[in-house]
MARMAR-104306 format. One record per residue (C-alpha): residue number from 0; residue in three letters; x, y, z. Coordinates in nm, 4 decimals. Layout:
N
atom num: NUM residu: ALA u: X v: Y w: Z
...
//
This chain:
325
atom num: 0 residu: MET u: 0.3782 v: 0.0715 w: -1.7242
atom num: 1 residu: LYS u: 0.6267 v: -0.2162 w: -1.7257
atom num: 2 residu: ASN u: 0.5832 v: -0.3752 w: -1.3816
atom num: 3 residu: LYS u: 0.6650 v: -0.7455 w: -1.3957
atom num: 4 residu: ILE u: 0.6603 v: -0.8494 w: -1.0307
atom num: 5 residu: GLY u: 0.4020 v: -1.0232 w: -0.8177
atom num: 6 residu: LEU u: 0.0660 v: -1.1711 w: -0.8980
atom num: 7 residu: ASN u: -0.2171 v: -0.9403 w: -0.9890
atom num: 8 residu: ILE u: -0.5279 v: -1.0007 w: -0.7832
atom num: 9 residu: LEU u: -0.8374 v: -0.9218 w: -0.9820
atom num: 10 residu: PHE u: -1.1390 v: -0.7745 w: -0.8116
atom num: 11 residu: VAL u: -1.4591 v: -0.6358 w: -0.9582
atom num: 12 residu: LEU u: -1.4397 v: -0.2603 w: -1.0078
atom num: 13 residu: VAL u: -1.7131 v: -0.1537 w: -1.2455
atom num: 14 residu: VAL u: -1.7494 v: 0.1856 w: -1.4055
atom num: 15 residu: GLY u: -2.1192 v: 0.2454 w: -1.4688
atom num: 16 residu: PHE u: -2.3104 v: 0.5218 w: -1.6388
atom num: 17 residu: SER u: -2.6331 v: 0.5177 w: -1.4404
atom num: 18 residu: GLY u: -2.4988 v: 0.5347 w: -1.0850
atom num: 19 residu: THR u: -2.6149 v: 0.1763 w: -1.0169
atom num: 20 residu: SER u: -2.4270 v: -0.1454 w: -0.9481
atom num: 21 residu: ALA u: -2.5257 v: -0.3090 w: -1.2754
atom num: 22 residu: LEU u: -2.2374 v: -0.5062 w: -1.4256
atom num: 23 residu: ALA u: -2.1873 v: -0.2874 w: -1.7302
atom num: 24 residu: GLY u: -1.9209 v: -0.0621 w: -1.8707
atom num: 25 residu: VAL u: -1.5498 v: -0.0960 w: -1.7956
atom num: 26 residu: THR u: -1.4008 v: -0.3514 w: -1.5573
atom num: 27 residu: ALA u: -1.0689 v: -0.2496 w: -1.4015
atom num: 28 residu: GLU u: -0.8287 v: -0.4361 w: -1.1774
atom num: 29 residu: LEU u: -0.7096 v: -0.3793 w: -0.8231
atom num: 30 residu: THR u: -0.3580 v: -0.5055 w: -0.7691
atom num: 31 residu: SER u: -0.1569 v: -0.6686 w: -0.4956
atom num: 32 residu: ALA u: 0.1680 v: -0.5006 w: -0.3895
atom num: 33 residu: PRO u: 0.4067 v: -0.4165 w: -0.5458
atom num: 34 residu: ASN u: 0.1903 v: -0.3848 w: -0.8579
atom num: 35 residu: VAL u: -0.0060 v: -0.0676 w: -0.9342
atom num: 36 residu: PRO u: -0.3362 v: -0.0444 w: -1.1268
atom num: 37 residu: PRO u: -0.3234 v: 0.1229 w: -1.4679
atom num: 38 residu: ALA u: -0.3741 v: 0.4973 w: -1.4977
atom num: 39 residu: VAL u: -0.7323 v: 0.6256 w: -1.5175
atom num: 40 residu: GLN u: -0.7997 v: 0.7406 w: -1.8726
atom num: 41 residu: ARG u: -1.1584 v: 0.8629 w: -1.8628
atom num: 42 residu: GLY u: -1.3806 v: 1.1354 w: -1.7250
atom num: 43 residu: THR u: -1.5559 v: 1.1150 w: -1.3896
atom num: 44 residu: GLU u: -1.7896 v: 0.8200 w: -1.3413
atom num: 45 residu: THR u: -1.9649 v: 0.6143 w: -1.0796
atom num: 46 residu: VAL u: -1.7206 v: 0.3437 w: -0.9733
atom num: 47 residu: VAL u: -1.8366 v: 0.0266 w: -0.7982
atom num: 48 residu: VAL u: -1.5776 v: -0.1528 w: -0.5855
atom num: 49 residu: HIS u: -1.6142 v: -0.4927 w: -0.4184
atom num: 50 residu: LEU u: -1.3687 v: -0.5890 w: -0.1441
atom num: 51 residu: GLN u: -1.3738 v: -0.8741 w: 0.1065
atom num: 52 residu: ALA u: -1.2319 v: -0.8993 w: 0.4568
atom num: 53 residu: LYS u: -1.0453 v: -1.2268 w: 0.4961
atom num: 54 residu: GLU u: -0.8639 v: -1.3852 w: 0.7916
atom num: 55 residu: TYR u: -0.5875 v: -1.6339 w: 0.7127
atom num: 56 residu: VAL u: -0.2630 v: -1.7877 w: 0.8352
atom num: 57 residu: GLY u: 0.0497 v: -1.6904 w: 0.6372
atom num: 58 residu: ASN u: 0.4234 v: -1.6313 w: 0.6618
atom num: 59 residu: LEU u: 0.5439 v: -1.3237 w: 0.8521
atom num: 60 residu: ALA u: 0.9115 v: -1.4248 w: 0.8533
atom num: 61 residu: GLU u: 1.1163 v: -1.7361 w: 0.7972
atom num: 62 residu: GLY u: 0.9829 v: -1.9906 w: 1.0429
atom num: 63 residu: VAL u: 0.7117 v: -1.7546 w: 1.1721
atom num: 64 residu: LYS u: 0.3488 v: -1.8235 w: 1.0845
atom num: 65 residu: TYR u: 0.1028 v: -1.5485 w: 1.1738
atom num: 66 residu: ASN u: -0.2744 v: -1.5189 w: 1.2013
atom num: 67 residu: PHE u: -0.3354 v: -1.2294 w: 0.9587
atom num: 68 residu: TRP u: -0.6549 v: -1.0290 w: 0.9145
atom num: 69 residu: SER u: -0.6688 v: -0.8696 w: 0.5705
atom num: 70 residu: PHE u: -0.8557 v: -0.7075 w: 0.2870
atom num: 71 residu: GLY u: -0.8652 v: -0.9337 w: -0.0164
atom num: 72 residu: GLY u: -0.6433 v: -1.2043 w: 0.1291
atom num: 73 residu: THR u: -0.3170 v: -1.0059 w: 0.1017
atom num: 74 residu: VAL u: -0.1182 v: -0.7805 w: 0.3346
atom num: 75 residu: PRO u: -0.1205 v: -0.4993 w: 0.2448
atom num: 76 residu: GLY u: -0.4613 v: -0.5092 w: 0.0792
atom num: 77 residu: PRO u: -0.5081 v: -0.4370 w: -0.2902
atom num: 78 residu: MET u: -0.4420 v: -0.0911 w: -0.4286
atom num: 79 residu: ALA u: -0.7298 v: 0.0995 w: -0.5868
atom num: 80 residu: ARG u: -0.7010 v: 0.3819 w: -0.8426
atom num: 81 residu: VAL u: -0.9817 v: 0.6282 w: -0.9163
atom num: 82 residu: ARG u: -0.9904 v: 0.9946 w: -1.0196
atom num: 83 residu: VAL u: -1.1001 v: 1.3105 w: -0.8467
atom num: 84 residu: GLY u: -1.4726 v: 1.3690 w: -0.8925
atom num: 85 residu: ASP u: -1.5652 v: 1.0002 w: -0.9119
atom num: 86 residu: SER u: -1.8576 v: 0.8687 w: -0.7086
atom num: 87 residu: VAL u: -1.7320 v: 0.5473 w: -0.5487
atom num: 88 residu: GLU u: -1.9901 v: 0.2885 w: -0.4466
atom num: 89 residu: PHE u: -1.8022 v: 0.0656 w: -0.2067
atom num: 90 residu: HIS u: -1.9141 v: -0.2872 w: -0.1169
atom num: 91 residu: LEU u: -1.7419 v: -0.4550 w: 0.1790
atom num: 92 residu: SER u: -1.8157 v: -0.8199 w: 0.2441
atom num: 93 residu: ASN u: -1.6908 v: -1.0297 w: 0.5345
atom num: 94 residu: SER u: -1.6000 v: -1.3907 w: 0.4582
atom num: 95 residu: LYS u: -1.8290 v: -1.6359 w: 0.6374
atom num: 96 residu: GLU u: -1.5191 v: -1.8230 w: 0.7605
atom num: 97 residu: ASN u: -1.4008 v: -1.5169 w: 0.9576
atom num: 98 residu: THR u: -1.4277 v: -1.4837 w: 1.3343
atom num: 99 residu: GLN u: -1.4547 v: -1.1028 w: 1.3648
atom num: 100 residu: PRO u: -1.6753 v: -0.8179 w: 1.2407
atom num: 101 residu: HIS u: -1.4808 v: -0.5798 w: 1.0154
atom num: 102 residu: ASN u: -1.5284 v: -0.2412 w: 0.8463
atom num: 103 residu: ILE u: -1.3277 v: 0.0082 w: 0.6418
atom num: 104 residu: ASP u: -1.2078 v: 0.3629 w: 0.7084
atom num: 105 residu: ILE u: -1.0881 v: 0.5197 w: 0.3805
atom num: 106 residu: HIS u: -0.8866 v: 0.8363 w: 0.4353
atom num: 107 residu: ALA u: -1.0052 v: 0.9688 w: 0.0987
atom num: 108 residu: VAL u: -1.3607 v: 0.9924 w: 0.2388
atom num: 109 residu: ASN u: -1.5246 v: 1.3035 w: 0.3841
atom num: 110 residu: GLY u: -1.7848 v: 1.1645 w: 0.6248
atom num: 111 residu: PRO u: -1.8375 v: 0.9700 w: 0.9499
atom num: 112 residu: GLY u: -1.5483 v: 0.7341 w: 1.0186
atom num: 113 residu: GLY u: -1.4295 v: 0.7570 w: 0.6604
atom num: 114 residu: GLY u: -1.7045 v: 0.5086 w: 0.5803
atom num: 115 residu: ALA u: -1.6530 v: 0.2940 w: 0.8906
atom num: 116 residu: ALA u: -1.9827 v: 0.4191 w: 1.0352
atom num: 117 residu: PHE u: -2.1665 v: 0.2503 w: 0.7470
atom num: 118 residu: THR u: -1.9636 v: -0.0641 w: 0.6874
atom num: 119 residu: THR u: -1.9276 v: -0.2660 w: 1.0091
atom num: 120 residu: VAL u: -2.0198 v: -0.6097 w: 0.8816
atom num: 121 residu: ASP u: -2.0498 v: -0.9510 w: 1.0455
atom num: 122 residu: PRO u: -1.9069 v: -1.2698 w: 0.8939
atom num: 123 residu: GLY u: -2.1096 v: -1.3807 w: 0.5929
atom num: 124 residu: GLN u: -2.2637 v: -1.0353 w: 0.5387
atom num: 125 residu: GLU u: -2.2038 v: -0.7299 w: 0.3164
atom num: 126 residu: LYS u: -2.2397 v: -0.3538 w: 0.3651
atom num: 127 residu: THR u: -2.2336 v: -0.0701 w: 0.1099
atom num: 128 residu: PHE u: -2.1785 v: 0.3063 w: 0.1081
atom num: 129 residu: THR u: -2.1058 v: 0.5702 w: -0.1562
atom num: 130 residu: PHE u: -1.8642 v: 0.8629 w: -0.1372
atom num: 131 residu: LYS u: -1.7416 v: 1.1393 w: -0.3644
atom num: 132 residu: ALA u: -1.3650 v: 1.1423 w: -0.4259
atom num: 133 residu: LYS u: -1.3187 v: 1.5147 w: -0.3613
atom num: 134 residu: ALA u: -0.9409 v: 1.5452 w: -0.3171
atom num: 135 residu: ALA u: -0.6549 v: 1.4163 w: -0.5302
atom num: 136 residu: GLY u: -0.3873 v: 1.2287 w: -0.3396
atom num: 137 residu: LEU u: -0.2562 v: 0.8970 w: -0.2110
atom num: 138 residu: PHE u: -0.4634 v: 0.7771 w: 0.0836
atom num: 139 residu: ILE u: -0.4527 v: 0.4993 w: 0.3414
atom num: 140 residu: TYR u: -0.7480 v: 0.2721 w: 0.4070
atom num: 141 residu: HIS u: -0.7752 v: 0.0441 w: 0.7105
atom num: 142 residu: CYS u: -1.0189 v: -0.1438 w: 0.9289
atom num: 143 residu: ALA u: -1.1551 v: 0.0521 w: 1.2244
atom num: 144 residu: ALA u: -1.3790 v: -0.2093 w: 1.3844
atom num: 145 residu: GLY u: -1.3695 v: -0.3083 w: 1.7496
atom num: 146 residu: SER u: -1.0701 v: -0.1715 w: 1.9361
atom num: 147 residu: ILE u: -0.9127 v: -0.0756 w: 1.5995
atom num: 148 residu: VAL u: -0.5574 v: -0.1556 w: 1.7114
atom num: 149 residu: ASP u: -0.5823 v: -0.5317 w: 1.6622
atom num: 150 residu: HIS u: -0.7458 v: -0.4972 w: 1.3188
atom num: 151 residu: ILE u: -0.4704 v: -0.2635 w: 1.1969
atom num: 152 residu: SER u: -0.1899 v: -0.4563 w: 1.3662
atom num: 153 residu: ASN u: -0.3057 v: -0.7832 w: 1.2109
atom num: 154 residu: GLY u: -0.2827 v: -0.6506 w: 0.8534
atom num: 155 residu: MET u: -0.6037 v: -0.4706 w: 0.7537
atom num: 156 residu: TYR u: -0.4809 v: -0.1752 w: 0.5447
atom num: 157 residu: GLY u: -0.3912 v: -0.0627 w: 0.1947
atom num: 158 residu: LEU u: -0.3712 v: 0.2355 w: -0.0409
atom num: 159 residu: ILE u: -0.6128 v: 0.4164 w: -0.2704
atom num: 160 residu: LEU u: -0.4862 v: 0.6675 w: -0.5261
atom num: 161 residu: VAL u: -0.7197 v: 0.9482 w: -0.6303
atom num: 162 residu: GLU u: -0.5722 v: 1.0880 w: -0.9507
atom num: 163 residu: PRO u: -0.6081 v: 1.4568 w: -1.0337
atom num: 164 residu: GLU u: -0.8034 v: 1.5651 w: -1.3395
atom num: 165 residu: GLY u: -0.5743 v: 1.4899 w: -1.6318
atom num: 166 residu: GLY u: -0.3823 v: 1.2291 w: -1.4344
atom num: 167 residu: LEU u: -0.0183 v: 1.2186 w: -1.3284
atom num: 168 residu: SER u: 0.2838 v: 1.2522 w: -1.5546
atom num: 169 residu: GLU u: 0.3928 v: 0.9360 w: -1.7318
atom num: 170 residu: VAL u: 0.6830 v: 0.7384 w: -1.5852
atom num: 171 residu: ASP u: 0.8484 v: 0.4121 w: -1.6845
atom num: 172 residu: ARG u: 0.7547 v: 0.2046 w: -1.3803
atom num: 173 residu: GLU u: 0.5253 v: 0.2389 w: -1.0811
atom num: 174 residu: TYR u: 0.5377 v: 0.0370 w: -0.7592
atom num: 175 residu: TYR u: 0.3229 v: -0.0015 w: -0.4467
atom num: 176 residu: VAL u: 0.5187 v: -0.0343 w: -0.1219
atom num: 177 residu: MET u: 0.3787 v: -0.0275 w: 0.2306
atom num: 178 residu: GLU u: 0.5562 v: -0.0348 w: 0.5654
atom num: 179 residu: SER u: 0.4004 v: -0.1861 w: 0.8745
atom num: 180 residu: GLU u: 0.4838 v: -0.3011 w: 1.2253
atom num: 181 residu: PHE u: 0.3843 v: -0.6372 w: 1.3698
atom num: 182 residu: PHE u: 0.3680 v: -0.7265 w: 1.7383
atom num: 183 residu: ALA u: 0.3931 v: -1.1035 w: 1.7280
atom num: 184 residu: SER u: 0.3536 v: -1.3250 w: 2.0324
atom num: 185 residu: GLU u: 0.5413 v: -1.6473 w: 2.0885
atom num: 186 residu: ALA u: 0.3931 v: -1.9091 w: 1.8591
atom num: 187 residu: LYS u: 0.1156 v: -2.1274 w: 1.9981
atom num: 188 residu: ASP u: 0.0422 v: -2.4431 w: 1.8006
atom num: 189 residu: GLY u: 0.2898 v: -2.3085 w: 1.5448
atom num: 190 residu: ILE u: 0.1076 v: -1.9764 w: 1.4856
atom num: 191 residu: ALA u: 0.1907 v: -1.6325 w: 1.6306
atom num: 192 residu: GLN u: -0.0835 v: -1.3883 w: 1.7282
atom num: 193 residu: PHE u: -0.1054 v: -1.0143 w: 1.7990
atom num: 194 residu: ASP u: 0.0495 v: -0.9276 w: 2.1371
atom num: 195 residu: ILE u: -0.1342 v: -0.6232 w: 2.2765
atom num: 196 residu: GLN u: 0.1318 v: -0.5530 w: 2.5393
atom num: 197 residu: LYS u: 0.4041 v: -0.5219 w: 2.2738
atom num: 198 residu: GLY u: 0.1770 v: -0.2785 w: 2.0920
atom num: 199 residu: LEU u: 0.1181 v: -0.0711 w: 2.4033
atom num: 200 residu: ASP u: 0.4919 v: -0.0683 w: 2.4728
atom num: 201 residu: GLU u: 0.5538 v: 0.0274 w: 2.1066
atom num: 202 residu: HIS u: 0.8028 v: -0.2571 w: 2.0708
atom num: 203 residu: PRO u: 0.7324 v: -0.4288 w: 1.7376
atom num: 204 residu: SER u: 0.8773 v: -0.7727 w: 1.6806
atom num: 205 residu: HIS u: 0.8892 v: -0.7047 w: 1.3043
atom num: 206 residu: VAL u: 0.8936 v: -0.3926 w: 1.0838
atom num: 207 residu: VAL u: 0.8379 v: -0.4927 w: 0.7227
atom num: 208 residu: PHE u: 0.7695 v: -0.3845 w: 0.3672
atom num: 209 residu: ASN u: 0.4711 v: -0.5413 w: 0.1897
atom num: 210 residu: GLY u: 0.3520 v: -0.7643 w: 0.4673
atom num: 211 residu: LYS u: 0.6467 v: -0.9834 w: 0.5608
atom num: 212 residu: VAL u: 1.0203 v: -0.9989 w: 0.6159
atom num: 213 residu: GLY u: 1.1712 v: -1.0284 w: 0.2683
atom num: 214 residu: GLY u: 0.8620 v: -0.8857 w: 0.1016
atom num: 215 residu: LEU u: 1.0898 v: -0.6876 w: -0.1338
atom num: 216 residu: LEU u: 1.3954 v: -0.9161 w: -0.1397
atom num: 217 residu: GLY u: 1.5089 v: -1.1968 w: -0.3696
atom num: 218 residu: ASN u: 1.2361 v: -1.2939 w: -0.6135
atom num: 219 residu: ASN u: 1.0208 v: -1.0154 w: -0.4640
atom num: 220 residu: ALA u: 1.2723 v: -0.7377 w: -0.5404
atom num: 221 residu: LEU u: 1.1659 v: -0.4429 w: -0.7533
atom num: 222 residu: THR u: 1.3329 v: -0.4142 w: -1.0946
atom num: 223 residu: ALA u: 1.4242 v: -0.1343 w: -1.3361
atom num: 224 residu: LYS u: 1.6647 v: -0.0428 w: -1.6165
atom num: 225 residu: VAL u: 1.9229 v: 0.2336 w: -1.6302
atom num: 226 residu: GLY u: 1.7689 v: 0.5586 w: -1.7491
atom num: 227 residu: GLU u: 1.4149 v: 0.4784 w: -1.6345
atom num: 228 residu: THR u: 1.2060 v: 0.6990 w: -1.4086
atom num: 229 residu: ILE u: 1.0431 v: 0.5173 w: -1.1182
atom num: 230 residu: ARG u: 0.7437 v: 0.6254 w: -0.9127
atom num: 231 residu: ILE u: 0.6799 v: 0.4588 w: -0.5774
atom num: 232 residu: TYR u: 0.3480 v: 0.4938 w: -0.3986
atom num: 233 residu: PHE u: 0.4620 v: 0.4495 w: -0.0382
atom num: 234 residu: GLY u: 0.2319 v: 0.4015 w: 0.2582
atom num: 235 residu: ASN u: 0.3114 v: 0.3691 w: 0.6275
atom num: 236 residu: ILE u: 0.0358 v: 0.2274 w: 0.8439
atom num: 237 residu: GLY u: 0.2453 v: 0.2326 w: 1.1620
atom num: 238 residu: PRO u: 0.0457 v: 0.1673 w: 1.3706
atom num: 239 residu: ASN u: 0.2940 v: 0.3531 w: 1.5929
atom num: 240 residu: GLY u: 0.6146 v: 0.4382 w: 1.4106
atom num: 241 residu: ILE u: 0.6956 v: 0.7250 w: 1.1738
atom num: 242 residu: SER u: 0.8916 v: 0.6018 w: 0.8713
atom num: 243 residu: SER u: 1.2152 v: 0.7626 w: 0.7492
atom num: 244 residu: PHE u: 1.1884 v: 0.6291 w: 0.3934
atom num: 245 residu: HIS u: 1.5172 v: 0.6290 w: 0.2019
atom num: 246 residu: ILE u: 1.6734 v: 0.4502 w: -0.0954
atom num: 247 residu: ILE u: 2.0462 v: 0.3987 w: -0.0485
atom num: 248 residu: GLY u: 2.2246 v: 0.5388 w: -0.3539
atom num: 249 residu: GLU u: 1.9330 v: 0.7470 w: -0.4821
atom num: 250 residu: ILE u: 1.7971 v: 1.0982 w: -0.4386
atom num: 251 residu: PHE u: 1.4251 v: 1.1554 w: -0.4848
atom num: 252 residu: ASP u: 1.3859 v: 1.3959 w: -0.7760
atom num: 253 residu: LYS u: 1.0312 v: 1.4721 w: -0.6665
atom num: 254 residu: VAL u: 0.8309 v: 1.4026 w: -0.3494
atom num: 255 residu: TYR u: 0.4569 v: 1.4526 w: -0.3076
atom num: 256 residu: THR u: 0.4746 v: 1.5238 w: 0.0647
atom num: 257 residu: GLU u: 0.2340 v: 1.3174 w: 0.2757
atom num: 258 residu: GLY u: 0.0653 v: 1.1974 w: -0.0424
atom num: 259 residu: GLY u: -0.0939 v: 1.5300 w: -0.1339
atom num: 260 residu: ILE u: -0.1373 v: 1.6066 w: -0.5049
atom num: 261 residu: GLY u: -0.1951 v: 1.9641 w: -0.6217
atom num: 262 residu: ASN u: 0.0504 v: 2.1449 w: -0.3980
atom num: 263 residu: SER u: 0.4101 v: 2.2170 w: -0.4960
atom num: 264 residu: THR u: 0.6333 v: 1.9108 w: -0.4789
atom num: 265 residu: ARG u: 0.9657 v: 1.8920 w: -0.2964
atom num: 266 residu: LYS u: 1.2767 v: 1.8283 w: -0.5050
atom num: 267 residu: ASN u: 1.6145 v: 1.6613 w: -0.4429
atom num: 268 residu: ILE u: 1.5111 v: 1.4879 w: -0.1197
atom num: 269 residu: GLN u: 1.7362 v: 1.2277 w: 0.0462
atom num: 270 residu: THR u: 1.4909 v: 1.0898 w: 0.3049
atom num: 271 residu: THR u: 1.1238 v: 1.1642 w: 0.3469
atom num: 272 residu: LEU u: 0.9220 v: 1.1351 w: 0.6677
atom num: 273 residu: VAL u: 0.5944 v: 0.9449 w: 0.6367
atom num: 274 residu: PRO u: 0.3667 v: 0.9615 w: 0.9417
atom num: 275 residu: SER u: 0.1732 v: 0.6725 w: 1.0853
atom num: 276 residu: ALA u: -0.1376 v: 0.6216 w: 0.8683
atom num: 277 residu: GLY u: 0.0169 v: 0.8472 w: 0.6040
atom num: 278 residu: ALA u: 0.1677 v: 0.8190 w: 0.2574
atom num: 279 residu: ALA u: 0.4094 v: 0.9761 w: 0.0124
atom num: 280 residu: ILE u: 0.4742 v: 0.9553 w: -0.3611
atom num: 281 residu: VAL u: 0.8401 v: 0.9611 w: -0.4671
atom num: 282 residu: GLU u: 0.9903 v: 0.9790 w: -0.8165
atom num: 283 residu: PHE u: 1.3502 v: 0.9295 w: -0.9260
atom num: 284 residu: LYS u: 1.5571 v: 0.8378 w: -1.2305
atom num: 285 residu: VAL u: 1.8051 v: 0.5512 w: -1.1986
atom num: 286 residu: ASP u: 2.1404 v: 0.6439 w: -1.3543
atom num: 287 residu: ALA u: 2.3591 v: 0.3391 w: -1.2863
atom num: 288 residu: PRO u: 2.3147 v: -0.0383 w: -1.2624
atom num: 289 residu: GLY u: 2.3268 v: -0.2226 w: -0.9322
atom num: 290 residu: THR u: 2.1211 v: -0.3215 w: -0.6311
atom num: 291 residu: TYR u: 1.9701 v: -0.0335 w: -0.4357
atom num: 292 residu: ALA u: 1.8359 v: -0.0842 w: -0.0833
atom num: 293 residu: LEU u: 1.4997 v: 0.0585 w: 0.0250
atom num: 294 residu: VAL u: 1.5068 v: 0.1153 w: 0.3997
atom num: 295 residu: ASP u: 1.3423 v: 0.2831 w: 0.6914
atom num: 296 residu: HIS u: 1.6469 v: 0.4874 w: 0.7922
atom num: 297 residu: SER u: 1.5469 v: 0.4597 w: 1.1560
atom num: 298 residu: ILE u: 1.8161 v: 0.2075 w: 1.0952
atom num: 299 residu: TYR u: 1.7652 v: -0.0512 w: 1.3688
atom num: 300 residu: ARG u: 1.4363 v: -0.1317 w: 1.2009
atom num: 301 residu: VAL u: 1.6345 v: -0.2876 w: 0.9155
atom num: 302 residu: ALA u: 1.7252 v: -0.5676 w: 1.1568
atom num: 303 residu: LYS u: 1.3509 v: -0.6235 w: 1.2099
atom num: 304 residu: GLY u: 1.2820 v: -0.6518 w: 0.8364
atom num: 305 residu: ALA u: 1.2481 v: -0.2949 w: 0.7006
atom num: 306 residu: ILE u: 1.4655 v: -0.3461 w: 0.3934
atom num: 307 residu: GLY u: 1.3974 v: -0.4182 w: 0.0279
atom num: 308 residu: HIS u: 1.5885 v: -0.4148 w: -0.2996
atom num: 309 residu: LEU u: 1.5548 v: -0.2380 w: -0.6325
atom num: 310 residu: VAL u: 1.7657 v: -0.4260 w: -0.8903
atom num: 311 residu: VAL u: 1.8688 v: -0.2044 w: -1.1821
atom num: 312 residu: GLU u: 2.0099 v: -0.3547 w: -1.5029
atom num: 313 residu: GLY u: 2.1915 v: -0.1776 w: -1.7857
atom num: 314 residu: ASP u: 2.5206 v: -0.0271 w: -1.8936
atom num: 315 residu: LYS u: 2.7586 v: 0.1334 w: -1.6496
atom num: 316 residu: ASN u: 2.7543 v: 0.5126 w: -1.6355
atom num: 317 residu: PRO u: 3.1048 v: 0.6395 w: -1.5492
atom num: 318 residu: GLN u: 2.9879 v: 0.9981 w: -1.5937
atom num: 319 residu: VAL u: 2.7759 v: 0.9520 w: -1.2820
atom num: 320 residu: ILE u: 2.9781 v: 0.7019 w: -1.0751
atom num: 321 residu: ARG u: 3.2927 v: 0.4973 w: -1.1234
atom num: 322 residu: GLN u: 3.5415 v: 0.3118 w: -0.9119
atom num: 323 residu: GLY u: 3.8870 v: 0.4608 w: -0.8628
atom num: 324 residu: LYS u: 4.2164 v: 0.2787 w: -0.9129
//
């Protein structure tokens, strides 16, 4: 793949042969959005994943600092990529500097709380559980500790891709994009916090891609070249809203509805609905140069931040589109 945007965040993900956590075998990377981990090119294995809950202050919008809760120090959290049949030994640690207990609910898990029942961990501690990746698809993970709503609303979510046996078809570029709502209070001492009443009223102050207003604009914009096929792994955490994901000037050649892999795909789709705590995989070929806008076509959300850009370079294609006289 030819992704060139963003900084990769490296975590320990060890493929072992004995089913233990010994540091042996292959080390893979988990990536921060919009980057995607490399395709899995192996048989089924035991996969050991280490992830840390981290609370931090960062930028939500220009002039707006926010007290984020996160996995791995980024919002959304890092993307993981395994294959169907893998046994995943998951280690969740909670930074000793944190103020809250945290856990993880992985929607790819069959079992109590998606793993949350085994992973509630206090600051400075670590918990572990193991699950079998039984179904291929693109799945949400999120924190489910405490009242749940504040942990999700503050930024504790991400995506895990479970590849089918034999993997997915090859494309030119892959990107990781996640939509989320924030319910920010008025700043106190220069930092906004989660406002529970705005959440209950379902009135987000911000609706964003990849964790902040402008997360896919300017230097953060996605890039491609004319003639390339793009695959976007798109997640919508909500926590309330359903996303109407659309790219202005493009038609999705293929959509894996709600992130499921193995069923028939939908073709020639203009806008795809992605439920709260759901996902979709979209593929399309870019035919002409220019700047394409990614939006939630519930269009007033654009004013709250739900817009990004895909910048396509290359020769003009008058057979597809041209300006009249």
